[in-house]
N, C-alpha and C positions, 0 to 999 in steps of 0.2 A: 473408378470409372466415371462416376457422376461428376466429379470435379473436372475431369478431362473434357467431358461433353459440354460442361458449362463454359469452359475456356474456349472451345471451338465455336459455340454459339456467340460468345462475347466478341470473338474475333471475326465475326461474319461480315457481310456487306456493310459498307459505310452508309449511315442513314442520310436522309435528305437534309436533316437539320445539321449534321456534321459537314456535309458538302457546302451548305449555305454559309456556315461559320468559317470554313476554310477559304471559301471564295471571298467573303467579306474581309477577312484578315489580310489577304493579298492586296486587295484594293486599299484598305485603310492604312496599311504599312507604307504603301507607295505614296499616298496622300500625305502622311506624316513626314516621310522623308523629304518631300518637296518643301513642306512648310518649315521644317527644321533647318534646311540648307541655308547657308549664307548667300549662296548663289547657285544657279543651275542653268544648263544650256541643253536644248534639244534640237536636233536636226530632223526635219520631217519632209514627207511628201503626202499630198492629200488629193483625193479624186472623188468627185460626185457627178457621175454621168447625167443623172436626172436634171441637174442644175447647171450642166456644162461648166463645172468648176474644176480647175486643176491648179494647184500651187505647190511649190517646193521652196524650202528655205530653212531658217533657224531662228530661234528665240533665246535670248539670254536675259535672265531675271536676277536681280540682286537687290532684295528689299523692295523699295519703291522705284528703283532705277531699272531700266530695261532697254534692250536693243533687239529689234527683230528685222530680218530681211526676208523678202519673199518675191518670187517671180512666177508669172503665169496668168491664169484667168480667174480673177477674184469673184466675179459675178456678184458684186455689191452695187446697189442701185446707183450710187453717185460716183463710182470709180470707172476708169476705162476698162474695155473688154480685155485687153492684154496690157499688163503693166509690170514694172519693177517697183517695189515698195520698200520703204525703210520706216521703221517705227522706233522712236527714241523717247526716253524720259530720263531727265537728270535727277528725278525725285521731286522736282517742283514744277517743271514745265515739260509738257509733252508735245511731240511733233510727229507729223506724218508727211512723208515726202513721196510723191508719185511721179513716175516717168512712164508715159504711155509708149507702147511698142506698136509701131505700124507694120505694114507689109514688109517682109524680109528682115524684120527685127530692127527697122529704123526707129531710133529713139526720138521722142518729142522732148520739149523743154521741161525739166523737172519743176513741179509745183509743190510748195510746202506750206502747211498751215501749222500754227502752234496754239496751244491753249494751256490753261492751268491744270496741272496734274492733280488728280484727287489723291489724298493721303491713303486711300484704300485701293489705289491702282494695283500695286504689287500683290496684295492679298487676293484681290478679285481675279487677277490673271492666273495666279497659282491655283485657286480654287476651281475656276472654270476649266483650266487645262486638265486637272485631275478628273473632274466629273464628265466633261463633254469633249475634251480634246481641243486641238488647235483651231478647228473650224469655228468654235464658239468665240474665239478671240478676234477673228478677221471677218465675221459676218457683218451685215448691215448695222446691227446694234452691238457689235463687238467692241470691247474697251480699247483695242489698238487702232481701230478705224474711226469710230464715231466720236467727234469732238463735242457732242451735245450732252454727254452723259455726266450728270452731277454725281456727287458722292452718294446721296440717297438712292439714286438710280442704280449705281454700281452695286450697292449692297443688296438691292432687290434682285438683281441679276443672279447673285450668288445664293441668297437666302430663299429665292423662289423655286429652287430645284433641289429635290431630295433623291438620294441614291438608295434603291431598295431592291428586294427580291434577288439576292445574290445566289449564284449557282456555279459551283466548280465543275466544269464539264470534263476535264481531264487534260492529258498532255498531247501536244502536237508539235511536229517538227517544222520549223521555219528556217529554210536554208540550212546552215550548219548549227543552228541553235535549237534547243528544246524549250518549249513554252508551256506554261500552265494557262488554260483558257478559262476565263471567268465571264459569265454573262450577268447582266443586271438591268433594271429598269430605271429610267429617269422620270420622276413624278413631279410635275409642276403644280403649284398651288392655284393655278388658274386653269380653266377648261382648255385642253389642248390635245391634239392627236397623240397616240401612244408613241413613246420613244424608247427603244431598246438598244442596249450596247453590249458589245462583246470585246474583251481585251485579252491580248496574249501577253503574259508576263514571263520574262526571261527567268529561267530556273536558277541562274547564277547571280544576276544583279537584282532580280525581282523588280525590274523596271519594264515598262511596256515596250513591246516590239511592234505591235500592231493594234489597231482599234477599228471596229466597224460599228457605226451608229445608223440605225434605221428609224424612220418615222413612218407610221402607217395609220390609216383611218378606215375603220370598218373592214379591215383585212386587205385594203388596197395600199400598196407601197407608194409613199409620197417621195421619199428620197432615201438613198443609201450612200453614206459617206465612208470612205475607206482612208485611214491614215496609217502610214508606216513610219517608224522612228528608227533611223539608221544609227543614231548615236545619242546617248545621254551623258552629260558631264555634271557631276555633283561637286560643288565648290571648286570650279575651274580657276586657273589663273586669269586675271582680267587686266589687260593693258591699260595704262593710264590714259585717260582721254576717251575711253570707249563710250562713255555716256554723255560726252560733251556735245551740246547742240551746236550745229553750224551757225555762224553769224549771218544775219540778214544781209543780203546783197544790196 
């Protein structure tokens, strides 16, 4: 009888430490999968009402080469309010093409700038995507948007953020899929308002279906960004010329 009682006790509620380790494992496995992939593509939609931000598009990364397309309201200081954007890197040169969208969807003339791609571009994009989502890539100081970021600056963007305090909340249904919900904090090495994240991992692919990131200061919400991922592709087929930069006109 004693051994039976012992087994019952041992099989009791999962401890906080176990929930933390399970939650961290889901996140770390996802991070490792992206880093180990020869290439990956994610299709996303992003909303942040507090900052009047809305974007939808996709990002393809293959080593230091990448191609991203997005449309909507980027809310970046030096970008149009409504725009179509294309981000390209052939591994050595990076480009950003913008087309402003006026009333009724009337397109303006595309503008493009190019700059030398950092050898750390691909690694930084992958690391930031795993930790902070697409929003960190297309923000004012995001590596797809800002042409003033040197390699040391890119490294600081990644090294300056740590992911801690994991907690596996449980399962939740998202449409026809079941997700495991993990929450964690983003801790910056500089003084900054609190940033918390919650990610819904597909129980089949173990890739994210949804992410919510919130920044708050003194209990007051500064912003709440919601990203949904309709499709992930690991090592997809890539057509020849995908990363070729257009010739200057």
